[in-house]
C-alpha positions as CSV (number, residue, x, y, z in Angstrom):
1,X,64.0,-38.4,-26.4
2,X,63.1,-38.5,-22.7
3,X,61.2,-35.2,-23.0
4,X,59.2,-36.6,-25.9
5,X,58.4,-39.7,-24.0
6,X,57.3,-37.7,-21.0
7,X,55.1,-35.5,-23.1
8,X,53.4,-38.5,-24.7
9,X,53.0,-40.1,-21.3
10,X,51.4,-36.9,-20.0
11,X,49.0,-36.8,-22.9
12,X,48.0,-40.4,-22.4
13,X,47.5,-39.9,-18.6
14,X,45.5,-36.7,-19.3
15,X,43.3,-38.5,-21.8
16,X,42.8,-41.4,-19.4
17,X,42.0,-39.1,-16.6
18,X,39.4,-37.2,-18.7
19,X,37.7,-40.5,-19.7
20,X,37.6,-41.6,-16.1
21,X,36.0,-38.3,-14.9
22,X,33.4,-38.4,-17.7
23,X,32.7,-42.1,-17.0
24,X,32.0,-41.2,-13.4
25,X,29.5,-38.6,-14.4
26,X,27.9,-40.8,-17.1
27,X,27.5,-43.7,-14.6
28,X,25.9,-41.5,-12.0
29,X,23.7,-39.3,-14.2
30,X,22.8,-41.5,-17.0
31,X,23.8,-45.2,-17.1
32,X,22.6,-46.0,-13.5
33,X,19.8,-43.4,-13.5
34,X,16.6,-45.1,-12.2
35,X,14.8,-44.5,-15.6
36,X,17.7,-46.3,-17.5
37,X,18.8,-49.0,-15.1
38,X,17.5,-51.8,-17.3
39,X,18.0,-50.1,-20.6
40,X,20.8,-50.4,-23.1
41,X,22.9,-47.2,-23.4
42,X,25.6,-46.1,-25.9
43,X,27.6,-42.9,-25.5
44,X,30.3,-41.4,-27.8
45,X,32.0,-38.0,-27.2
46,X,34.7,-36.9,-29.6
47,X,36.8,-33.8,-30.0
48,X,37.6,-33.3,-33.7
49,X,40.3,-30.7,-33.3
50,X,42.4,-33.1,-31.2
51,X,41.2,-36.2,-33.1
52,X,40.5,-37.6,-29.7
53,X,37.6,-39.6,-28.1
54,X,36.7,-38.1,-24.8
55,X,34.5,-41.0,-23.8
56,X,33.2,-44.3,-25.3
57,X,30.6,-46.4,-23.6
58,X,29.3,-49.3,-25.8
59,X,29.9,-46.8,-28.6
60,X,30.7,-49.6,-31.1
61,X,27.5,-51.5,-30.3
62,X,24.4,-51.4,-32.5
63,X,21.2,-49.6,-31.5
64,X,17.9,-48.7,-33.1
65,X,18.5,-45.0,-33.6
66,X,14.9,-43.9,-34.4
67,X,14.9,-40.4,-36.0
68,X,18.7,-40.1,-35.8
69,X,18.5,-42.1,-39.0
70,X,17.5,-38.8,-40.6
71,X,21.1,-37.6,-40.2
72,X,22.3,-40.1,-42.8
73,X,19.5,-38.9,-45.1
74,X,20.4,-35.3,-44.4
75,X,24.0,-35.7,-45.4
76,X,23.1,-37.4,-48.6
77,X,20.6,-34.6,-49.4
78,X,23.1,-31.9,-48.6
79,X,25.8,-33.6,-50.8
80,X,23.8,-34.7,-53.8
81,X,20.8,-32.3,-54.1
82,X,21.5,-28.8,-55.5
83,X,20.7,-25.5,-53.7
84,X,17.2,-25.6,-55.1
85,X,14.9,-28.6,-55.3
86,X,14.3,-30.2,-58.7
87,X,10.5,-29.8,-58.4
88,X,9.5,-31.5,-61.6
89,X,11.2,-32.8,-64.8
90,X,9.4,-32.0,-68.0
91,X,9.3,-32.1,-71.8
92,X,7.3,-29.6,-73.8
93,X,5.9,-30.1,-77.3
94,X,3.8,-27.8,-79.5
95,X,0.6,-29.0,-77.9
96,X,1.5,-30.7,-74.6
97,X,3.7,-30.8,-71.5
98,X,4.9,-34.1,-70.2
99,X,5.8,-34.4,-66.5
100,X,8.1,-36.8,-64.7
101,X,7.9,-36.3,-60.9
102,X,11.0,-36.1,-58.7
103,X,9.5,-36.9,-55.3
104,X,9.5,-33.2,-54.2
105,X,7.6,-33.2,-50.9
106,X,7.1,-29.4,-51.0
107,X,4.6,-29.3,-53.9
108,X,1.5,-27.6,-52.5
109,X,2.7,-28.3,-49.0
110,X,1.1,-25.8,-46.6
111,X,4.4,-24.8,-45.1
112,X,5.7,-23.6,-48.5
113,X,3.6,-20.7,-49.7
114,X,5.5,-19.9,-52.9
115,X,4.6,-22.5,-55.5
116,X,6.3,-21.7,-58.8
117,X,5.4,-25.1,-60.4
118,X,1.8,-24.7,-59.6
119,X,1.7,-21.2,-61.1
120,X,3.5,-22.5,-64.2
121,X,1.0,-25.3,-64.7
122,X,-2.0,-23.0,-64.1
123,X,-0.8,-20.6,-66.8
124,X,-0.3,-23.1,-69.6
125,X,-3.0,-23.8,-72.1
126,X,-1.4,-27.0,-73.2
127,X,-2.5,-30.5,-72.3
128,X,-0.6,-31.9,-69.4
129,X,0.5,-35.6,-69.1
130,X,2.5,-37.4,-66.4
131,X,4.6,-40.6,-66.1
132,X,5.7,-42.3,-62.9
133,X,8.0,-44.7,-64.7
134,X,10.9,-43.8,-62.4
135,X,9.0,-44.9,-59.3
136,X,10.2,-48.2,-57.9
137,X,9.0,-48.1,-54.3
138,X,6.1,-49.0,-52.0
139,X,4.1,-46.3,-50.2
140,X,5.1,-47.6,-46.7
141,X,8.7,-48.4,-45.8
142,X,10.3,-51.7,-44.8
143,X,9.7,-52.6,-41.2
144,X,7.1,-49.8,-40.5
145,X,4.3,-50.5,-38.0
146,X,1.5,-51.7,-40.3
147,X,-1.4,-50.4,-38.1
148,X,-0.1,-46.8,-37.9
149,X,-1.0,-46.0,-41.6
150,X,-3.7,-43.5,-40.5
151,X,-1.3,-41.5,-38.3
152,X,0.2,-38.3,-39.4
153,X,3.8,-39.4,-38.7
154,X,3.5,-42.3,-41.1
155,X,2.4,-40.5,-44.2
156,X,2.7,-42.5,-47.4
157,X,5.6,-42.0,-49.8
158,X,4.9,-41.3,-53.4
159,X,6.5,-40.2,-56.7
160,X,4.3,-37.0,-56.9
161,X,3.3,-35.8,-53.4
162,X,0.7,-33.1,-53.1
163,X,-0.3,-31.2,-49.9
164,X,2.3,-33.3,-48.0
165,X,0.1,-36.4,-48.8
166,X,-2.1,-35.4,-45.9
167,X,-5.7,-34.2,-45.5
168,X,-6.1,-31.6,-42.8
169,X,-9.5,-32.1,-41.0
170,X,-10.9,-29.4,-38.8
171,X,-13.8,-29.5,-36.4
172,X,-15.0,-26.0,-35.4
173,X,-17.9,-24.9,-33.3
174,X,-20.1,-22.3,-35.0
175,X,-20.0,-18.8,-33.5
176,X,-22.7,-18.4,-30.7
177,X,-23.4,-22.2,-30.9
178,X,-24.4,-23.8,-27.6
179,X,-23.6,-27.4,-28.2
180,X,-21.4,-29.8,-30.2
181,X,-24.4,-30.5,-32.4
182,X,-23.5,-27.3,-34.2
183,X,-20.0,-28.4,-35.2
184,X,-18.7,-27.7,-38.6
185,X,-16.2,-30.2,-40.1
186,X,-14.2,-29.4,-43.2
187,X,-11.0,-30.6,-44.9
188,X,-8.1,-28.9,-46.6
189,X,-7.9,-29.5,-49.4
190,X,-11.6,-30.3,-50.1
191,X,-12.1,-33.9,-51.1
192,X,-14.7,-35.7,-53.1
193,X,-13.8,-39.0,-51.4
194,X,-16.2,-40.9,-49.1
195,X,-16.7,-39.5,-45.7
196,X,-18.7,-41.3,-43.0
197,X,-19.8,-39.8,-39.7
198,X,-20.0,-41.7,-36.5
199,X,-23.5,-41.0,-35.1
200,X,-22.3,-41.1,-31.5
201,X,-20.4,-38.1,-30.1
202,X,-17.1,-38.8,-28.5
203,X,-14.9,-36.8,-26.1
204,X,-12.3,-36.1,-28.8
205,X,-12.6,-35.2,-32.5
206,X,-10.9,-38.0,-34.5
207,X,-10.6,-39.1,-38.2
208,X,-9.5,-42.5,-39.3
209,X,-8.9,-43.6,-42.9
210,X,-9.5,-47.1,-44.2
211,X,-6.3,-49.1,-45.0
212,X,-6.3,-49.2,-48.8
213,X,-8.9,-46.6,-49.8
214,X,-9.7,-43.0,-49.3
215,X,-12.7,-43.5,-47.0
216,X,-12.6,-41.4,-43.9
217,X,-14.6,-42.1,-40.7
218,X,-15.2,-39.1,-38.6
219,X,-16.0,-39.0,-34.9
220,X,-17.0,-35.5,-33.7
221,X,-15.8,-34.4,-30.3
222,X,-16.5,-31.9,-27.6
223,X,-13.7,-29.5,-28.5
224,X,-14.5,-26.0,-29.7
225,X,-11.8,-26.4,-32.3
226,X,-9.4,-29.2,-33.2
227,X,-7.3,-30.1,-36.3
228,X,-6.4,-33.7,-37.2
229,X,-3.9,-34.5,-40.0
230,X,-4.6,-37.8,-41.8
231,X,-2.5,-39.3,-44.6
232,X,-4.4,-40.2,-47.7
233,X,-4.0,-43.3,-49.7
234,X,-1.8,-42.2,-52.6
235,X,-2.4,-45.0,-55.1
236,X,0.6,-44.1,-57.1
237,X,-0.1,-40.7,-58.7
238,X,-3.9,-41.3,-58.9
239,X,-4.9,-39.6,-55.7
240,X,-2.6,-36.6,-56.4
241,X,-4.2,-36.1,-59.8
242,X,-7.7,-36.2,-58.3
243,X,-6.8,-33.5,-55.8
244,X,-5.1,-31.3,-58.5
245,X,-8.2,-30.9,-60.7
246,X,-9.6,-28.1,-58.6
247,X,-6.3,-26.5,-57.8
248,X,-5.0,-26.3,-61.4
249,X,-8.5,-26.0,-63.0
250,X,-7.3,-28.7,-65.5
251,X,-6.8,-32.4,-65.7
252,X,-3.5,-34.1,-65.8
253,X,-3.5,-37.4,-67.6
254,X,-1.2,-40.4,-67.2
255,X,0.9,-40.6,-70.4
256,X,0.7,-43.7,-72.5
257,X,3.7,-42.7,-74.6
258,X,6.5,-40.2,-74.0
259,X,8.3,-37.9,-76.5
260,X,11.9,-38.8,-77.2
261,X,13.5,-35.4,-76.2
262,X,15.6,-34.5,-73.2
263,X,14.0,-33.8,-69.9
264,X,14.3,-30.3,-68.4
265,X,13.9,-29.3,-64.8
266,X,11.7,-26.8,-63.0
267,X,12.9,-25.7,-59.6
268,X,10.7,-25.4,-56.6
269,X,12.1,-24.4,-53.1
270,X,15.5,-23.7,-51.6
271,X,16.7,-27.1,-50.6
272,X,17.8,-26.1,-47.1
273,X,14.3,-24.8,-46.3
274,X,13.2,-28.4,-46.7
275,X,16.1,-29.8,-44.7
276,X,15.4,-27.3,-41.8
277,X,11.8,-28.5,-41.7
278,X,12.9,-32.1,-41.8
279,X,15.3,-31.8,-38.9
280,X,13.7,-29.1,-36.7
281,X,10.3,-30.9,-36.6
282,X,11.7,-34.4,-37.3
283,X,9.4,-34.7,-40.3
284,X,9.3,-38.4,-41.4
285,X,7.6,-37.6,-44.8
286,X,10.2,-35.0,-45.7
287,X,13.0,-37.4,-44.8
288,X,11.6,-40.3,-46.8
289,X,11.1,-38.1,-49.9
290,X,14.6,-36.6,-49.5
291,X,16.2,-40.0,-49.8
292,X,14.0,-40.8,-52.8
293,X,15.0,-37.6,-54.5
294,X,18.6,-38.4,-53.9
295,X,18.0,-41.8,-55.5
296,X,16.2,-40.2,-58.5
297,X,19.1,-37.7,-58.9
298,X,21.9,-40.3,-58.6
299,X,20.3,-43.4,-60.1
300,X,17.4,-42.2,-62.2
301,X,14.8,-44.1,-60.2
302,X,13.2,-43.7,-56.7
303,X,14.3,-46.8,-54.8
304,X,15.5,-46.8,-51.2
305,X,17.4,-50.1,-51.3
306,X,19.4,-49.2,-54.3
307,X,20.4,-45.7,-53.1
308,X,21.2,-47.0,-49.6
309,X,23.5,-49.7,-51.0
310,X,25.1,-47.2,-53.3
311,X,25.8,-44.7,-50.4
312,X,27.2,-47.4,-48.1
313,X,29.7,-48.4,-50.8
314,X,30.7,-44.8,-51.6
315,X,30.0,-41.8,-49.3
316,X,29.7,-43.9,-46.2
317,X,32.3,-46.6,-47.0
318,X,34.6,-45.5,-44.1
319,X,32.0,-45.8,-41.3
320,X,33.5,-47.3,-38.1
321,X,30.8,-50.0,-38.1
322,X,28.7,-51.2,-41.0
323,X,25.1,-50.3,-40.2
324,X,21.8,-51.9,-41.2
325,X,20.0,-49.0,-42.9
326,X,16.6,-49.5,-44.5
327,X,14.7,-46.2,-44.7
328,X,15.1,-42.4,-44.8
329,X,13.2,-41.4,-41.6
330,X,14.0,-44.0,-38.9
331,X,10.5,-45.3,-38.6
332,X,11.7,-48.8,-39.0
333,X,13.1,-50.8,-36.1
334,X,15.3,-52.7,-38.6
335,X,17.7,-49.7,-38.7
336,X,20.8,-50.4,-36.6
337,X,23.7,-47.9,-36.1
338,X,26.4,-47.3,-33.5
339,X,27.1,-44.1,-31.6
340,X,30.5,-44.0,-33.3
341,X,28.8,-44.1,-36.7
342,X,26.9,-40.9,-35.9
343,X,30.0,-39.2,-34.5
344,X,31.8,-40.1,-37.7
345,X,29.0,-38.8,-39.9
346,X,28.6,-35.5,-38.0
347,X,32.3,-34.9,-38.1
348,X,32.3,-35.6,-41.9
349,X,29.4,-33.2,-42.3
350,X,31.2,-30.4,-40.4
351,X,34.3,-30.9,-42.5
352,X,32.5,-30.7,-45.8
353,X,29.8,-28.0,-45.2
354,X,29.9,-24.5,-43.8
355,X,28.9,-24.2,-40.1
356,X,26.4,-21.5,-40.9
357,X,24.5,-24.0,-43.1
358,X,24.6,-26.7,-40.5
359,X,23.5,-24.5,-37.6
360,X,20.6,-23.2,-39.7
361,X,19.4,-26.7,-40.4
362,X,19.8,-28.1,-36.8
363,X,17.7,-27.0,-33.9
364,X,19.6,-25.5,-30.9
365,X,18.6,-25.5,-27.3
366,X,14.9,-24.8,-26.6
367,X,14.0,-24.9,-30.3
368,X,12.4,-27.5,-32.7
369,X,12.3,-30.9,-31.1
370,X,14.6,-29.6,-28.3
371,X,11.9,-27.2,-27.1
372,X,11.9,-27.2,-23.3
373,X,15.3,-28.7,-23.1
374,X,18.9,-27.2,-23.0
375,X,17.5,-23.7,-22.4
376,X,20.9,-22.5,-21.2
377,X,22.7,-24.0,-24.2
378,X,21.2,-22.0,-27.0
379,X,23.9,-21.6,-29.7
380,X,26.1,-24.1,-27.7
381,X,24.3,-27.3,-28.6
382,X,22.8,-28.3,-32.0
383,X,21.4,-31.7,-32.1
384,X,18.9,-34.2,-33.7
385,X,16.5,-36.1,-31.4
386,X,15.1,-39.5,-32.0
387,X,12.1,-41.2,-30.5
388,X,10.3,-44.6,-30.8
389,X,8.6,-46.6,-28.1
390,X,11.4,-47.6,-25.8
391,X,14.1,-45.8,-27.8
392,X,15.5,-42.3,-27.3
393,X,18.5,-40.8,-29.3
394,X,20.3,-37.5,-29.3
395,X,23.3,-36.8,-31.6
396,X,24.9,-33.5,-32.6
397,X,27.4,-30.8,-31.9
398,X,28.3,-29.3,-28.5
399,X,30.6,-26.5,-27.3
400,X,31.5,-26.6,-23.6
401,X,31.9,-23.6,-21.2
402,X,35.6,-23.9,-21.8
403,X,35.1,-23.6,-25.5
404,X,35.8,-27.3,-26.3
405,X,34.0,-28.2,-29.5
406,X,32.7,-31.7,-29.4
407,X,30.6,-34.1,-31.5
408,X,28.5,-36.6,-29.6
409,X,25.9,-39.4,-29.8
410,X,23.8,-40.9,-27.1
411,X,21.5,-43.8,-28.0
412,X,19.2,-45.5,-25.5
413,X,17.3,-48.6,-26.3
414,X,14.7,-50.8,-24.5
415,X,13.8,-48.5,-21.7
416,X,10.5,-48.7,-19.8
417,X,10.5,-45.2,-18.4
418,X,8.6,-42.1,-19.5
419,X,10.4,-40.5,-22.5
420,X,10.6,-37.2,-20.6
421,X,12.6,-38.9,-17.8
422,X,15.1,-40.4,-20.2
423,X,15.5,-37.0,-22.0
424,X,16.1,-35.3,-18.7
425,X,18.7,-37.8,-17.7
426,X,20.6,-37.2,-20.9
427,X,20.2,-33.4,-20.4
428,X,21.6,-33.6,-16.9
429,X,24.7,-35.5,-18.1
430,X,25.4,-33.1,-21.0
431,X,24.9,-30.1,-18.8
432,X,27.5,-31.4,-16.3
433,X,30.0,-32.1,-19.2
434,X,29.3,-28.5,-20.4
435,X,30.0,-27.0,-17.0
436,X,33.1,-29.0,-16.0
437,X,35.0,-29.5,-19.3
C-alpha cells in the first residue's frame, strides 16, 4: 500500500513539475511577449496516451477561434460525407434530367480538372431542369463583415456553386507594349455581365463588384500582369445557370414541377482532395460548402443552424465547454470556442480516423498556411492556423524530440501587434517545448 501511495505521489509531483516548467516557458516566450502583453491568451497541451494535460492556461475560457472553426467542419465532413463527394442528385425520365444540387464546391472549380458531372451533362441530349428546394440559407453567413462581400475570402455560399463562385480577372500587358495603355483585361470564365472601366489609371489593378448585382468596376494598374479573384453575386442558382450556358452548350431551366421517383447520385471528386484544399489553404468557401453538404446529407436541406444544433447534440455533445458556433469557416466573430474544445476534438479525430488520412489533410511545417514557419518540424507538427484582425489561432498535433505525441491548441485574441510577430512568438514557444520535452 505504501509503495502504491509513493508511486501515485511521484506521478503527481512529476506532473506538477512538468506543468511548472512549461508554464515558465509559456510566460517568458508567449504570455508576456511584447507583442502579446495586452492580449488574451489560451493554451492547452495534452498527451493522449497518458490521458494527461501537460499545461492549461485559460484553456477553459472562450476565444474567437477564426479559421480554427474549420476543424469542427472538417470532422463533420470526414464523419458524414462518403469517400467521394455527392456531386449532384438527379432523376432521369425519357425526355429530361432533373437535378438537385448538393452544394458541391468543386463543380468547375479550377483546382479540380477532372469534371465527371460536366462531361455527363455535356453528353446528354435530354432537356435539363434544376430545383433548389433543399436550399435554406443566405449567401453570406451570420456575423460576417458586410463590406467584405467583394473580397475573395468572403465568397458567397450557394446551392449550386460553379467556378468556385468566383470570377478570375486578369490584367496583362501586351507583348512588346510600352505602356499601360496597351493592357488586356479578361475574365475566366467569360461573362456577359456589366463591366465598367475607371478612366483613370491607378497604381494597382483592382476589380470591385457591386453589392447585390453582377456589375464589375475595373481600375487598370501599372503591373505587367496581375490576377484578382472577385466573388460573383450568386442570386440563388440564377448566376450559375447563366455561366453554364457556354460551358455546357445547353440551357438548364428551373423546374416548375418534379417527377415522383427516387433521386440518384452522381459522384464528383475524392472527398479528401476537397478537405486538403480546405485545410491547407484555409479556404473559407470550401469550408462553408462542406458544412452545407453535411446538412444536406444528414437533414435533407442546406441549413447551417440546423446542422450545427444537430452536431452539438450528437457528435459534439461531450465537449468540455459548450461553444457558440455559427458558421463553417470561422469568418464570423460570433464563434466562441475554448482551447480545451479543440484539444478534445483533435483527440477524437485521431481516435476515429487513420493517421495517414489526417496527416494528408493537415499541413505540416513549412507547407500550406504554415509556409515559412516550423521549418525544422516537418512531419513533427501538423496544425491548422486561424487569422482575423486581432485574432491568431493554431491547433493541431505535435511530436517532441523525445517522441512525446501531443495535441495542442493556442488561441490569441485582441492583440494589437503584427500577425507575424504573434505567430513567431507561438513558434518560439512550441520549438522550446519540442526541444526540451
